[in-house]
C-alpha positions in Angstrom: 6.6 -12.7 -20.1 3.6 -12.1 -17.8 1.8 -14.2 -15.3 -1.7 -12.8 -14.6 -1.0 -9.1 -13.6 2.7 -9.8 -12.8 4.8 -8.4 -15.6 8.5 -9.3 -16.2 10.3 -6.1 -17.2 14.0 -6.2 -17.6 15.0 -2.9 -16.0 18.3 -3.1 -14.1 18.0 -2.6 -10.3 20.5 0.3 -10.5 18.1 2.1 -12.9 15.2 1.3 -10.6 17.0 3.0 -7.8 17.5 6.1 -9.9 13.9 6.2 -11.0 12.7 5.8 -7.4 14.9 8.7 -6.3 13.2 10.8 -9.0 9.6 9.8 -8.4 9.5 9.5 -4.6 9.9 13.3 -4.1 7.2 14.0 -6.7 4.7 11.7 -4.9 5.6 13.2 -1.6 4.9 16.7 -2.9 1.5 15.6 -4.3 0.7 13.9 -1.0 1.5 17.2 0.8 -0.8 18.9 -1.8 -3.7 16.6 -0.8 -3.3 17.6 2.8 -3.0 21.3 2.0 -6.1 21.1 -0.3 -8.1 19.8 2.6 -6.9 22.2 5.2 -6.2 25.5 3.3 -8.1 28.7 4.3 -6.5 31.0 1.7 -8.7 33.5 -0.2 -10.8 32.3 -3.1 -8.6 34.0 -5.7 -5.6 32.1 -4.5 -7.5 28.8 -4.7 -8.4 29.6 -8.3 -4.8 30.5 -9.1 -3.6 27.3 -7.5 -6.2 25.3 -9.5 -4.9 26.7 -12.8 -1.3 25.9 -11.8 -2.2 22.3 -10.9 -4.1 21.8 -14.1 -1.1 23.0 -16.1 1.1 20.5 -14.1 -1.3 17.7 -14.8 -1.2 18.5 -18.5 2.6 18.4 -18.4 2.7 15.0 -16.7 0.1 13.5 -19.0 2.2 14.3 -22.1 3.7 10.8 -21.7 2.1 8.1 -19.6 1.3 4.4 -19.3 -1.8 3.3 -21.2 -3.3 1.6 -18.1 -2.6 0.8 -14.4 1.0 0.4 -13.3 0.6 -3.3 -12.3 3.2 -5.3 -10.5 6.5 -5.7 -12.2 9.7 -7.7 -11.6 13.1 -8.2 -13.1 15.5 -11.2 -13.3 17.4 -9.8 -10.2 14.4 -10.7 -8.0 13.5 -7.0 -7.7 9.8 -6.2 -7.7 8.1 -2.9 -7.9 4.4 -2.0 -7.3 4.5 1.8 -7.7 0.8 2.4 -8.2 -0.4 0.4 -5.2 -2.9 2.2 -3.0 -1.1 1.2 0.3 2.6 1.0 -0.5 2.9 2.5 -4.0 6.0 4.8 -4.3 4.4 6.8 -7.0 0.9 6.9 -5.5 0.2 10.0 -3.4 -3.0 8.4 -2.0 -0.8 5.7 -0.3 0.5 6.8 3.2 2.8 4.9 2.1 3.1 2.0 4.4 6.8 0.9 5.1 6.5 -2.8 5.9 9.2 -4.7 7.8 9.3 -8.5 7.5 10.7 -9.8 10.8 10.5 -13.3 9.5 8.6 -15.4 6.9 5.2 -15.0 8.5 5.6 -12.0 10.8 5.5 -8.3 9.6 4.9 -4.9 11.0 4.7 -1.3 10.0 4.6 2.2 11.5 2.7 4.9 9.8 1.3 8.4 10.5 -2.1 9.1 9.0 -3.3 12.7 8.6 -6.3 14.6 7.2 -6.7 12.7 3.9 -7.5 9.5 5.9 -10.2 10.9 8.2 -13.6 9.2 8.7 -15.3 10.3 11.9 -13.9 13.6 13.2 -10.3 13.0 14.3 -10.4 9.3 13.5 -9.1 7.1 10.7 -11.8 6.0 8.3 -12.7 2.3 9.0 -12.3 1.5 5.3 -8.7 2.8 5.4 -7.9 0.7 8.4 -9.3 -2.4 6.5 -7.3 -1.5 3.4 -4.0 -1.1 5.3 -4.5 -4.3 7.3 -5.5 -6.2 4.1 -2.3 -5.3 2.4 -0.1 -6.0 5.4 -1.8 -9.3 6.0 -1.4 -10.2 2.3 2.3 -9.5 2.4 2.6 -11.6 5.6 0.7 -14.5 4.0 3.2 -14.4 1.1 5.9 -15.5 3.6 8.2 -12.6 2.8 7.5 -12.7 -0.9 8.3 -16.4 -1.4 4.8 -17.1 -2.8 1.7 -15.3 -4.2 -1.5 -15.0 -2.2 -4.8 -13.2 -2.6 -7.4 -12.2 0.0 -10.2 -14.8 0.4 -12.0 -13.4 3.4 -11.2 -10.5 5.8 -13.0 -10.1 9.2 -12.5 -6.8 11.1 -13.2 -6.1 14.7 -13.1 -2.4 15.6 -12.3 -2.2 19.3 -12.4 1.7 19.4 -11.8 4.6 17.1 -8.4 4.8 15.6 -7.0 8.3 16.1 -5.2 10.1 13.3 -1.5 10.3 14.0 1.2 7.7 14.6 0.1 4.1 14.4 1.6 0.6 14.5 0.4 -2.4 12.5 1.4 -6.0 13.1 0.5 -9.3 11.4 1.5 -12.9 11.7 0.6 -16.2 10.1 -1.7 -18.2 12.4 -1.9 -21.4 10.5 -1.9 -23.0 7.0 -3.8 -25.7 5.3 -3.2 -26.6 1.7 -3.4 -23.4 -0.4 -5.1 -21.5 2.5 -3.2 -19.2 4.9 -4.8 -17.8 8.0 -3.4 -14.4 9.2 -4.1 -12.3 12.3 -3.3 -8.6 12.6 -3.9 -5.4 14.5 -3.6 -1.6 14.4 -2.8 0.3 17.6 -1.8 3.6 19.0 0.1 4.5 22.2 -2.9 3.4 24.2 -3.2 -0.1 22.7 -5.1 -2.0 20.0 -7.8 -0.2 18.1 -8.6 -2.7 15.3 -8.1 -6.5 15.0 -8.4 -8.5 11.9 -8.4 -12.2 10.8 -8.1 -13.2 7.2 -7.9 -16.2 4.9 -5.4 -15.8 2.0 -5.4 -18.1 -0.9 -2.4 -19.2 -3.0 -3.9 -19.3 -6.5 -3.8 -22.6 -8.4 -1.4 -21.2 -11.1 1.0 -20.0 -8.4 0.9 -23.3 -6.5 1.6 -25.1 -9.8 4.6 -22.8 -10.5 6.0 -23.5 -7.0 5.5 -27.3 -7.5 7.4 -27.3 -10.8 10.1 -25.1 -9.3 
């Protein structure tokens, strides 16, 4: 059974734990490869040799793969996995990944360290990366600790100053609600204080609101 892009797949949670233990180190290694690719200064012959090895690894991994994107999946044990997500995806080396803590239904935070792959201006996080991370954190917050589905309606960013690469803290909370609209406020900051603030309106889709009403 599927609802939109949410797919019911009956994989036992114990098996998911095993798969995550297998794929997390792989994604970590590829994430490290991204950083190394940006910052390496080895001789050209070593670069070409590394390229050939990487191409061989890609061919090995492509021998069996999904026909499209990973999507969001869930089982009957209320376990959900979103391994391809650009912010929190366990199998996505582009994702930092963000580890989100839900303090309550309507308040969440995360700590993350961003390195060379997320640079915009010299030494600073790309503004689009800041927006992407906040958008995801705010969406999870609007979902009230995964008790409902929400999608971004609008997102307004205020960049107070440059966000340095390195350790950062993100926070978000629900400000108010009206019908199917949820207003969320959030921020990114470093040791010296807030660097980015955001306000967004998140929408509970009609089909999800209907499912909740029937439930």
